[in-house]
All heavy atoms as TSV, in Angstrom:
chain	resi	resn	atom	element	x	y	z
A	1	MET	N	N	-35.914	-46.807	117.625
A	1	MET	CA	C	-34.820	-46.047	117.094
A	1	MET	C	C	-34.660	-44.714	117.827
A	1	MET	O	O	-33.557	-44.311	118.161
A	1	MET	CB	C	-35.046	-45.801	115.609
A	1	MET	CG	C	-33.981	-44.928	114.990
A	1	MET	SD	S	-34.275	-44.487	113.268
A	1	MET	CE	C	-34.066	-46.030	112.466
A	2	PHE	N	N	-35.757	-44.013	118.087
A	2	PHE	CA	C	-35.678	-42.698	118.696
A	2	PHE	C	C	-36.065	-42.714	120.173
A	2	PHE	O	O	-36.105	-41.666	120.806
A	2	PHE	CB	C	-36.595	-41.723	117.960
A	2	PHE	CG	C	-36.289	-41.607	116.508
A	2	PHE	CD1	C	-37.120	-42.178	115.563
A	2	PHE	CD2	C	-35.148	-40.949	116.085
A	2	PHE	CE1	C	-36.833	-42.073	114.211
A	2	PHE	CE2	C	-34.849	-40.842	114.737
A	2	PHE	CZ	C	-35.694	-41.402	113.805
A	3	ALA	N	N	-36.342	-43.870	120.732
A	3	ALA	CA	C	-36.889	-43.946	122.078
A	3	ALA	C	C	-35.849	-44.164	123.167
A	3	ALA	O	O	-36.209	-44.330	124.315
A	3	ALA	CB	C	-37.933	-45.051	122.142
A	4	SER	N	N	-34.585	-44.167	122.832
A	4	SER	CA	C	-33.540	-44.448	123.819
A	4	SER	C	C	-33.665	-43.625	125.100
A	4	SER	O	O	-33.535	-44.181	126.193
A	4	SER	CB	C	-32.159	-44.248	123.204
A	4	SER	OG	O	-31.976	-45.133	122.140
A	5	PRO	N	N	-33.925	-42.317	125.035
A	5	PRO	CA	C	-34.050	-41.545	126.277
A	5	PRO	C	C	-35.192	-42.028	127.176
A	5	PRO	O	O	-35.102	-41.942	128.400
A	5	PRO	CB	C	-34.311	-40.116	125.801
A	5	PRO	CG	C	-33.769	-40.063	124.420
A	5	PRO	CD	C	-33.971	-41.440	123.860
A	6	PHE	N	N	-36.256	-42.556	126.584
A	6	PHE	CA	C	-37.390	-43.017	127.377
A	6	PHE	C	C	-37.078	-44.308	128.136
A	6	PHE	O	O	-37.700	-44.608	129.143
A	6	PHE	CB	C	-38.612	-43.230	126.487
A	6	PHE	CG	C	-39.074	-41.979	125.803
A	6	PHE	CD1	C	-38.934	-41.836	124.447
A	6	PHE	CD2	C	-39.627	-40.931	126.521
A	6	PHE	CE1	C	-39.345	-40.689	123.801
A	6	PHE	CE2	C	-40.043	-39.771	125.899
A	6	PHE	CZ	C	-39.899	-39.647	124.534
A	7	PHE	N	N	-36.125	-45.083	127.641
A	7	PHE	CA	C	-35.773	-46.355	128.255
A	7	PHE	C	C	-34.480	-46.283	129.062
A	7	PHE	O	O	-33.967	-47.312	129.494
A	7	PHE	CB	C	-35.623	-47.433	127.181
A	7	PHE	CG	C	-36.901	-47.706	126.431
A	7	PHE	CD1	C	-36.945	-47.586	125.058
A	7	PHE	CD2	C	-38.053	-48.091	127.097
A	7	PHE	CE1	C	-38.111	-47.837	124.352
A	7	PHE	CE2	C	-39.221	-48.349	126.409
A	7	PHE	CZ	C	-39.255	-48.220	125.040
A	8	ALA	N	N	-33.949	-45.104	129.284
A	8	ALA	CA	C	-32.634	-44.935	129.910
A	8	ALA	C	C	-32.519	-45.618	131.274
A	8	ALA	O	O	-31.492	-46.193	131.584
A	8	ALA	CB	C	-32.299	-43.455	130.032
A	9	GLY	N	N	-33.543	-45.598	132.078
A	9	GLY	CA	C	-33.464	-46.174	133.415
A	9	GLY	C	C	-33.857	-47.635	133.502
A	9	GLY	O	O	-33.924	-48.193	134.599
A	10	LEU	N	N	-34.119	-48.269	132.373
A	10	LEU	CA	C	-34.599	-49.650	132.372
A	10	LEU	C	C	-33.502	-50.611	131.926
A	10	LEU	O	O	-32.648	-50.274	131.114
A	10	LEU	CB	C	-35.787	-49.783	131.412
A	10	LEU	CG	C	-36.993	-48.896	131.705
A	10	LEU	CD1	C	-38.022	-49.057	130.612
A	10	LEU	CD2	C	-37.589	-49.224	133.057
A	11	SER	N	N	-33.572	-51.808	132.445
A	11	SER	CA	C	-32.625	-52.848	132.029
A	11	SER	C	C	-33.001	-53.325	130.626
A	11	SER	O	O	-34.141	-53.138	130.184
A	11	SER	CB	C	-32.684	-54.024	133.001
A	11	SER	OG	O	-33.909	-54.724	132.841
A	12	PRO	N	N	-32.079	-53.955	129.925
A	12	PRO	CA	C	-32.413	-54.499	128.594
A	12	PRO	C	C	-33.590	-55.478	128.630
A	12	PRO	O	O	-34.406	-55.501	127.716
A	12	PRO	CB	C	-31.126	-55.200	128.154
A	12	PRO	CG	C	-30.039	-54.475	128.884
A	12	PRO	CD	C	-30.644	-54.102	130.212
A	13	GLU	N	N	-33.696	-56.252	129.698
A	13	GLU	CA	C	-34.809	-57.193	129.827
A	13	GLU	C	C	-36.133	-56.453	129.947
A	13	GLU	O	O	-37.145	-56.859	129.360
A	13	GLU	CB	C	-34.607	-58.108	131.043
A	13	GLU	CG	C	-33.443	-59.062	130.903
A	13	GLU	CD	C	-32.092	-58.420	131.224
A	13	GLU	OE1	O	-32.051	-57.329	131.838
A	13	GLU	OE2	O	-31.066	-58.995	130.834
A	14	GLN	N	N	-36.155	-55.358	130.713
A	14	GLN	CA	C	-37.372	-54.566	130.852
A	14	GLN	C	C	-37.756	-53.915	129.526
A	14	GLN	O	O	-38.939	-53.855	129.183
A	14	GLN	CB	C	-37.196	-53.497	131.935
A	14	GLN	CG	C	-37.113	-54.054	133.331
A	14	GLN	CD	C	-36.734	-52.998	134.350
A	14	GLN	OE1	O	-35.868	-52.167	134.107
A	14	GLN	NE2	N	-37.404	-53.029	135.495
A	15	GLN	N	N	-36.776	-53.438	128.799
A	15	GLN	CA	C	-37.041	-52.830	127.501
A	15	GLN	C	C	-37.686	-53.838	126.556
A	15	GLN	O	O	-38.651	-53.522	125.860
A	15	GLN	CB	C	-35.747	-52.291	126.892
A	15	GLN	CG	C	-35.175	-51.118	127.646
A	15	GLN	CD	C	-33.868	-50.635	127.059
A	15	GLN	OE1	O	-33.574	-50.875	125.880
A	15	GLN	NE2	N	-33.077	-49.953	127.856
A	16	ILE	N	N	-37.171	-55.062	126.550
A	16	ILE	CA	C	-37.712	-56.116	125.687
A	16	ILE	C	C	-39.168	-56.415	126.047
A	16	ILE	O	O	-39.984	-56.703	125.174
A	16	ILE	CB	C	-36.838	-57.383	125.782
A	16	ILE	CG1	C	-35.494	-57.115	125.102
A	16	ILE	CG2	C	-37.527	-58.589	125.155
A	16	ILE	CD1	C	-34.448	-58.195	125.346
A	17	GLN	N	N	-39.519	-56.306	127.314
A	17	GLN	CA	C	-40.893	-56.556	127.745
A	17	GLN	C	C	-41.825	-55.396	127.391
A	17	GLN	O	O	-42.999	-55.605	127.073
A	17	GLN	CB	C	-40.942	-56.795	129.250
A	17	GLN	CG	C	-40.291	-58.084	129.680
A	17	GLN	CD	C	-40.246	-58.236	131.196
A	17	GLN	OE1	O	-40.480	-57.279	131.924
A	17	GLN	NE2	N	-39.932	-59.430	131.647
A	18	ILE	N	N	-41.326	-54.184	127.441
A	18	ILE	CA	C	-42.170	-53.004	127.235
A	18	ILE	C	C	-42.453	-52.728	125.763
A	18	ILE	O	O	-43.556	-52.318	125.404
A	18	ILE	CB	C	-41.529	-51.771	127.910
A	18	ILE	CG1	C	-41.607	-51.930	129.416
A	18	ILE	CG2	C	-42.183	-50.477	127.466
A	18	ILE	CD1	C	-40.872	-50.878	130.184
A	19	ILE	N	N	-41.490	-52.948	124.894
A	19	ILE	CA	C	-41.641	-52.585	123.480
A	19	ILE	C	C	-42.875	-53.225	122.834
A	19	ILE	O	O	-43.644	-52.526	122.164
A	19	ILE	CB	C	-40.347	-52.862	122.698
A	19	ILE	CG1	C	-39.278	-51.852	123.149
A	19	ILE	CG2	C	-40.572	-52.785	121.194
A	19	ILE	CD1	C	-37.893	-52.111	122.624
A	20	PRO	N	N	-43.150	-54.520	123.014
A	20	PRO	CA	C	-44.368	-55.087	122.404
A	20	PRO	C	C	-45.655	-54.463	122.954
A	20	PRO	O	O	-46.637	-54.319	122.219
A	20	PRO	CB	C	-44.301	-56.577	122.752
A	20	PRO	CG	C	-42.879	-56.846	123.073
A	20	PRO	CD	C	-42.321	-55.565	123.615
A	21	VAL	N	N	-45.654	-54.068	124.214
A	21	VAL	CA	C	-46.830	-53.422	124.799
A	21	VAL	C	C	-47.077	-52.077	124.119
A	21	VAL	O	O	-48.208	-51.732	123.764
A	21	VAL	CB	C	-46.652	-53.244	126.327
A	21	VAL	CG1	C	-47.805	-52.459	126.918
A	21	VAL	CG2	C	-46.509	-54.591	126.999
A	22	VAL	N	N	-46.018	-51.321	123.916
A	22	VAL	CA	C	-46.129	-50.027	123.243
A	22	VAL	C	C	-46.590	-50.213	121.795
A	22	VAL	O	O	-47.453	-49.482	121.309
A	22	VAL	CB	C	-44.785	-49.258	123.301
A	22	VAL	CG1	C	-44.846	-47.997	122.463
A	22	VAL	CG2	C	-44.418	-48.940	124.735
A	23	GLU	N	N	-46.050	-51.218	121.110
A	23	GLU	CA	C	-46.459	-51.486	119.731
A	23	GLU	C	C	-47.954	-51.781	119.647
A	23	GLU	O	O	-48.642	-51.273	118.758
A	23	GLU	CB	C	-45.671	-52.654	119.148
A	23	GLU	CG	C	-44.249	-52.314	118.819
A	23	GLU	CD	C	-43.471	-53.508	118.297
A	23	GLU	OE1	O	-43.986	-54.650	118.338
A	23	GLU	OE2	O	-42.334	-53.301	117.842
A	24	GLU	N	N	-48.466	-52.591	120.557
A	24	GLU	CA	C	-49.894	-52.921	120.541
A	24	GLU	C	C	-50.745	-51.691	120.825
A	24	GLU	O	O	-51.831	-51.535	120.265
A	24	GLU	CB	C	-50.213	-54.037	121.541
A	24	GLU	CG	C	-49.806	-55.400	121.062
A	24	GLU	CD	C	-50.448	-55.775	119.727
A	24	GLU	OE1	O	-51.680	-55.622	119.574
A	24	GLU	OE2	O	-49.712	-56.216	118.831
A	25	TYR	N	N	-50.266	-50.821	121.692
A	25	TYR	CA	C	-50.996	-49.589	122.016
A	25	TYR	C	C	-51.067	-48.665	120.796
A	25	TYR	O	O	-52.094	-48.050	120.526
A	25	TYR	CB	C	-50.300	-48.889	123.186
A	25	TYR	CG	C	-50.938	-47.594	123.588
A	25	TYR	CD1	C	-52.100	-47.566	124.365
A	25	TYR	CD2	C	-50.389	-46.384	123.202
A	25	TYR	CE1	C	-52.692	-46.367	124.722
A	25	TYR	CE2	C	-50.962	-45.183	123.558
A	25	TYR	CZ	C	-52.116	-45.185	124.319
A	25	TYR	OH	O	-52.698	-43.990	124.671
A	26	LEU	N	N	-49.979	-48.578	120.035
A	26	LEU	CA	C	-49.910	-47.664	118.897
A	26	LEU	C	C	-50.449	-48.251	117.601
A	26	LEU	O	O	-50.781	-47.507	116.670
A	26	LEU	CB	C	-48.458	-47.227	118.676
A	26	LEU	CG	C	-47.829	-46.424	119.804
A	26	LEU	CD1	C	-46.361	-46.175	119.519
A	26	LEU	CD2	C	-48.568	-45.125	120.014
A	27	LYS	N	N	-50.534	-49.553	117.523
A	27	LYS	CA	C	-50.901	-50.223	116.271
A	27	LYS	C	C	-52.224	-49.734	115.674
A	27	LYS	O	O	-52.280	-49.482	114.466
A	27	LYS	CB	C	-50.926	-51.733	116.474
A	27	LYS	CG	C	-50.926	-52.507	115.195
A	27	LYS	CD	C	-50.684	-53.977	115.455
A	27	LYS	CE	C	-50.486	-54.712	114.143
A	27	LYS	NZ	N	-50.145	-56.104	114.366
A	28	PRO	N	N	-53.293	-49.553	116.434
A	28	PRO	CA	C	-54.551	-49.097	115.812
A	28	PRO	C	C	-54.426	-47.737	115.116
A	28	PRO	O	O	-55.137	-47.458	114.160
A	28	PRO	CB	C	-55.534	-49.015	116.986
A	28	PRO	CG	C	-54.974	-49.913	118.022
A	28	PRO	CD	C	-53.477	-49.852	117.855
A	29	THR	N	N	-53.523	-46.910	115.561
A	29	THR	CA	C	-53.378	-45.571	115.005
A	29	THR	C	C	-52.280	-45.471	113.948
A	29	THR	O	O	-52.462	-44.831	112.919
A	29	THR	CB	C	-53.058	-44.564	116.133
A	29	THR	OG1	O	-54.051	-44.681	117.144
A	29	THR	CG2	C	-53.022	-43.150	115.627
A	30	LEU	N	N	-51.136	-46.099	114.204
A	30	LEU	CA	C	-49.961	-45.867	113.370
A	30	LEU	C	C	-49.604	-47.011	112.414
A	30	LEU	O	O	-48.675	-46.881	111.636
A	30	LEU	CB	C	-48.748	-45.561	114.256
A	30	LEU	CG	C	-48.887	-44.335	115.160
A	30	LEU	CD1	C	-47.628	-44.139	115.985
A	30	LEU	CD2	C	-49.193	-43.095	114.358
A	31	TYR	N	N	-50.323	-48.124	112.475
A	31	TYR	CA	C	-50.058	-49.244	111.568
A	31	TYR	C	C	-51.255	-49.385	110.643
A	31	TYR	O	O	-52.323	-49.827	111.057
A	31	TYR	CB	C	-49.843	-50.524	112.366
A	31	TYR	CG	C	-49.357	-51.690	111.539
A	31	TYR	CD1	C	-48.033	-51.772	111.147
A	31	TYR	CD2	C	-50.211	-52.711	111.172
A	31	TYR	CE1	C	-47.565	-52.843	110.396
A	31	TYR	CE2	C	-49.763	-53.786	110.427
A	31	TYR	CZ	C	-48.445	-53.846	110.043
A	31	TYR	OH	O	-47.983	-54.906	109.300
A	32	GLN	N	N	-51.087	-48.978	109.391
A	32	GLN	CA	C	-52.195	-49.004	108.448
A	32	GLN	C	C	-51.744	-49.621	107.137
A	32	GLN	O	O	-50.684	-49.281	106.610
A	32	GLN	CB	C	-52.709	-47.585	108.213
A	32	GLN	CG	C	-53.233	-46.952	109.484
A	32	GLN	CD	C	-53.574	-45.494	109.312
A	32	GLN	OE1	O	-53.461	-44.936	108.238
A	32	GLN	NE2	N	-53.997	-44.874	110.390
A	33	GLN	N	N	-52.542	-50.533	106.634
A	33	GLN	CA	C	-52.291	-51.221	105.368
A	33	GLN	C	C	-50.909	-51.872	105.335
A	33	GLN	O	O	-50.173	-51.791	104.350
A	33	GLN	CB	C	-52.458	-50.253	104.194
A	33	GLN	CG	C	-53.848	-49.677	104.115
A	33	GLN	CD	C	-54.001	-48.639	103.033
A	33	GLN	OE1	O	-53.048	-48.263	102.362
A	33	GLN	NE2	N	-55.224	-48.169	102.864
A	34	GLY	N	N	-50.522	-52.475	106.458
A	34	GLY	CA	C	-49.266	-53.209	106.519
A	34	GLY	C	C	-48.020	-52.363	106.691
A	34	GLY	O	O	-46.913	-52.866	106.552
A	35	THR	N	N	-48.181	-51.074	107.017
A	35	THR	CA	C	-47.033	-50.186	107.133
A	35	THR	C	C	-47.145	-49.323	108.381
A	35	THR	O	O	-48.207	-48.782	108.677
A	35	THR	CB	C	-46.952	-49.244	105.901
A	35	THR	OG1	O	-46.918	-50.038	104.725
A	35	THR	CG2	C	-45.723	-48.366	105.959
A	36	TRP	N	N	-46.029	-49.196	109.098
A	36	TRP	CA	C	-45.968	-48.282	110.238
A	36	TRP	C	C	-45.734	-46.868	109.713
A	36	TRP	O	O	-44.953	-46.654	108.795
A	36	TRP	CB	C	-44.834	-48.661	111.186
A	36	TRP	CG	C	-45.151	-49.842	112.038
A	36	TRP	CD1	C	-44.791	-51.128	111.796
A	36	TRP	CD2	C	-45.891	-49.858	113.252
A	36	TRP	NE1	N	-45.258	-51.944	112.782
A	36	TRP	CE2	C	-45.939	-51.190	113.695
A	36	TRP	CE3	C	-46.517	-48.883	114.011
A	36	TRP	CZ2	C	-46.587	-51.561	114.864
A	36	TRP	CZ3	C	-47.166	-49.250	115.178
A	36	TRP	CH2	C	-47.203	-50.578	115.587
A	37	THR	N	N	-46.406	-45.912	110.323
A	37	THR	CA	C	-46.261	-44.516	109.945
A	37	THR	C	C	-45.664	-43.741	111.109
A	37	THR	O	O	-46.127	-43.861	112.239
A	37	THR	CB	C	-47.649	-43.904	109.605
A	37	THR	OG1	O	-48.237	-44.664	108.568
A	37	THR	CG2	C	-47.519	-42.465	109.177
A	38	ALA	N	N	-44.633	-42.947	110.830
A	38	ALA	CA	C	-44.048	-42.091	111.861
A	38	ALA	C	C	-44.949	-40.877	112.013
A	38	ALA	O	O	-45.120	-40.090	111.080
A	38	ALA	CB	C	-42.636	-41.672	111.480
A	39	ASP	N	N	-45.530	-40.719	113.177
A	39	ASP	CA	C	-46.476	-39.642	113.428
A	39	ASP	C	C	-45.782	-38.538	114.213
A	39	ASP	O	O	-45.143	-38.791	115.224
A	39	ASP	CB	C	-47.662	-40.186	114.211
A	39	ASP	CG	C	-48.772	-39.179	114.376
A	39	ASP	OD1	O	-48.855	-38.235	113.581
A	39	ASP	OD2	O	-49.561	-39.351	115.314
A	40	TYR	N	N	-45.907	-37.331	113.725
A	40	TYR	CA	C	-45.365	-36.200	114.468
A	40	TYR	C	C	-46.144	-34.948	114.091
A	40	TYR	O	O	-46.820	-34.896	113.087
A	40	TYR	CB	C	-43.874	-35.992	114.165
A	40	TYR	CG	C	-43.606	-35.395	112.799
A	40	TYR	CD1	C	-43.429	-34.032	112.642
A	40	TYR	CD2	C	-43.557	-36.207	111.672
A	40	TYR	CE1	C	-43.199	-33.482	111.389
A	40	TYR	CE2	C	-43.323	-35.665	110.422
A	40	TYR	CZ	C	-43.147	-34.303	110.285
A	40	TYR	OH	O	-42.931	-33.771	109.048
A	41	ARG	N	N	-46.034	-33.944	114.929
A	41	ARG	CA	C	-46.636	-32.648	114.642
A	41	ARG	C	C	-45.574	-31.582	114.851
A	41	ARG	O	O	-44.858	-31.591	115.844
A	41	ARG	CB	C	-47.802	-32.372	115.568
A	41	ARG	CG	C	-48.867	-33.437	115.491
A	41	ARG	CD	C	-50.227	-32.838	115.558
A	41	ARG	NE	N	-51.203	-33.901	115.609
A	41	ARG	CZ	C	-52.034	-34.149	114.635
A	41	ARG	NH1	N	-52.020	-33.425	113.560
A	41	ARG	NH2	N	-52.897	-35.129	114.730
A	42	ARG	N	N	-45.507	-30.696	113.932
A	42	ARG	CA	C	-44.575	-29.579	114.059
A	42	ARG	C	C	-45.363	-28.382	114.574
A	42	ARG	O	O	-46.367	-27.988	114.002
A	42	ARG	CB	C	-43.940	-29.254	112.713
A	42	ARG	CG	C	-42.935	-28.138	112.798
A	42	ARG	CD	C	-42.185	-28.009	111.512
A	42	ARG	NE	N	-41.300	-29.176	111.404
A	42	ARG	CZ	C	-40.713	-29.567	110.295
A	42	ARG	NH1	N	-40.919	-28.909	109.186
A	42	ARG	NH2	N	-39.925	-30.618	110.279
A	43	ILE	N	N	-44.913	-27.842	115.677
A	43	ILE	CA	C	-45.580	-26.693	116.281
A	43	ILE	C	C	-44.772	-25.447	115.946
A	43	ILE	O	O	-43.572	-25.385	116.202
A	43	ILE	CB	C	-45.700	-26.856	117.803
A	43	ILE	CG1	C	-46.509	-28.117	118.125
A	43	ILE	CG2	C	-46.339	-25.635	118.424
A	43	ILE	CD1	C	-46.536	-28.471	119.583
A	44	ARG	N	N	-45.435	-24.467	115.385
A	44	ARG	CA	C	-44.759	-23.206	115.070
A	44	ARG	C	C	-45.257	-22.141	116.029
A	44	ARG	O	O	-46.446	-22.003	116.260
A	44	ARG	CB	C	-45.052	-22.799	113.630
A	44	ARG	CG	C	-44.468	-23.778	112.656
A	44	ARG	CD	C	-44.702	-23.369	111.249
A	44	ARG	NE	N	-44.161	-24.402	110.372
A	44	ARG	CZ	C	-43.986	-24.237	109.098
A	44	ARG	NH1	N	-44.276	-23.111	108.514
A	44	ARG	NH2	N	-43.478	-25.217	108.377
A	45	ILE	N	N	-44.315	-21.403	116.555
A	45	ILE	CA	C	-44.640	-20.389	117.552
A	45	ILE	C	C	-44.042	-19.054	117.105
A	45	ILE	O	O	-42.915	-18.995	116.621
A	45	ILE	CB	C	-44.055	-20.766	118.928
A	45	ILE	CG1	C	-44.667	-22.094	119.375
A	45	ILE	CG2	C	-44.298	-19.684	119.943
A	45	ILE	CD1	C	-44.021	-22.669	120.600
A	46	VAL	N	N	-44.804	-18.004	117.292
A	46	VAL	CA	C	-44.319	-16.665	117.013
A	46	VAL	C	C	-44.247	-15.922	118.343
A	46	VAL	O	O	-45.223	-15.888	119.086
A	46	VAL	CB	C	-45.263	-15.915	116.038
A	46	VAL	CG1	C	-44.798	-14.477	115.861
A	46	VAL	CG2	C	-45.354	-16.642	114.725
A	47	ALA	N	N	-43.096	-15.356	118.627
A	47	ALA	CA	C	-42.921	-14.601	119.869
A	47	ALA	C	C	-42.923	-13.113	119.574
A	47	ALA	O	O	-42.372	-12.656	118.571
A	47	ALA	CB	C	-41.609	-14.992	120.541
A	48	VAL	N	N	-43.567	-12.363	120.439
A	48	VAL	CA	C	-43.607	-10.922	120.295
A	48	VAL	C	C	-43.078	-10.303	121.574
A	48	VAL	O	O	-43.574	-10.591	122.667
A	48	VAL	CB	C	-45.063	-10.433	120.036
A	48	VAL	CG1	C	-45.097	-8.920	119.941
A	48	VAL	CG2	C	-45.623	-11.078	118.794
A	49	LYS	N	N	-42.034	-9.495	121.444
A	49	LYS	CA	C	-41.460	-8.844	122.622
A	49	LYS	C	C	-42.325	-7.632	122.961
A	49	LYS	O	O	-42.595	-6.764	122.139
A	49	LYS	CB	C	-40.025	-8.409	122.320
A	49	LYS	CG	C	-39.313	-7.851	123.521
A	49	LYS	CD	C	-37.874	-7.550	123.176
A	49	LYS	CE	C	-37.163	-6.983	124.398
A	49	LYS	NZ	N	-35.769	-6.701	124.097
A	50	LEU	N	N	-42.746	-7.570	124.206
A	50	LEU	CA	C	-43.595	-6.454	124.660
A	50	LEU	C	C	-42.787	-5.397	125.362
A	50	LEU	O	O	-41.815	-5.574	125.956
A	50	LEU	CB	C	-44.684	-6.970	125.604
A	50	LEU	CG	C	-45.620	-8.009	124.986
A	50	LEU	CD1	C	-46.577	-8.505	126.044
A	50	LEU	CD2	C	-46.361	-7.414	123.810
Protein backbone atom coordinates (compact mmCIF):
# COMPACT_ATOMS: atom_id res chain seq x y z
CA MET A 1 0.00 0.00 0.00
CA PHE A 2 2.72 2.50 0.94
CA ALA A 3 5.60 1.03 -1.06
CA SER A 4 4.81 2.47 -4.50
CA PRO A 5 7.83 4.83 -4.53
CA PHE A 6 10.17 1.90 -3.82
CA PHE A 7 8.88 -0.02 -6.84
CA ALA A 8 8.72 2.94 -9.25
CA GLY A 9 11.47 1.68 -11.57
CA LEU A 10 10.30 -1.93 -11.69
CA SER A 11 7.92 -3.63 -14.08
CA PRO A 12 4.71 -5.15 -12.68
CA GLU A 13 6.22 -8.61 -13.17
CA GLN A 14 9.28 -7.66 -11.12
CA GLN A 15 7.09 -6.23 -8.38
CA ILE A 16 5.12 -9.49 -8.20
CA GLN A 17 8.39 -11.40 -7.77
CA ILE A 18 9.83 -9.09 -5.10
CA ILE A 19 6.82 -8.71 -2.79
CA PRO A 20 6.84 -12.33 -1.48
CA VAL A 21 10.58 -12.06 -0.80
CA VAL A 22 10.03 -8.91 1.26
CA GLU A 23 7.13 -10.55 3.12
CA GLU A 24 9.31 -13.52 4.10
CA TYR A 25 12.08 -11.18 5.26
CA LEU A 26 9.67 -9.18 7.47
CA LYS A 27 7.50 -12.04 8.69
CA PRO A 28 9.62 -13.03 11.74
CA THR A 29 9.40 -9.48 13.07
CA LEU A 30 6.08 -8.05 11.89
CA TYR A 31 3.76 -11.08 11.66
CA GLN A 32 2.73 -12.20 15.13
CA GLN A 33 -0.21 -14.34 16.24
CA GLY A 34 -1.71 -14.36 12.75
CA THR A 35 -1.63 -10.58 12.28
CA TRP A 36 0.66 -8.20 10.42
CA THR A 37 1.75 -5.18 12.43
CA ALA A 38 2.64 -1.84 10.86
CA ASP A 39 5.97 -0.93 12.40
CA TYR A 40 7.15 2.64 12.53
CA ARG A 41 9.10 5.00 14.74
CA ARG A 42 8.38 8.65 15.18
CA ILE A 43 11.52 10.72 15.61
CA ARG A 44 11.18 14.02 17.40
CA ILE A 45 13.83 16.64 16.93
CA VAL A 46 14.37 19.93 18.70
CA ALA A 47 16.33 22.61 16.87
CA VAL A 48 18.16 25.40 18.61
CA LYS A 49 19.29 28.44 16.66
CA LEU A 50 22.80 29.48 17.69
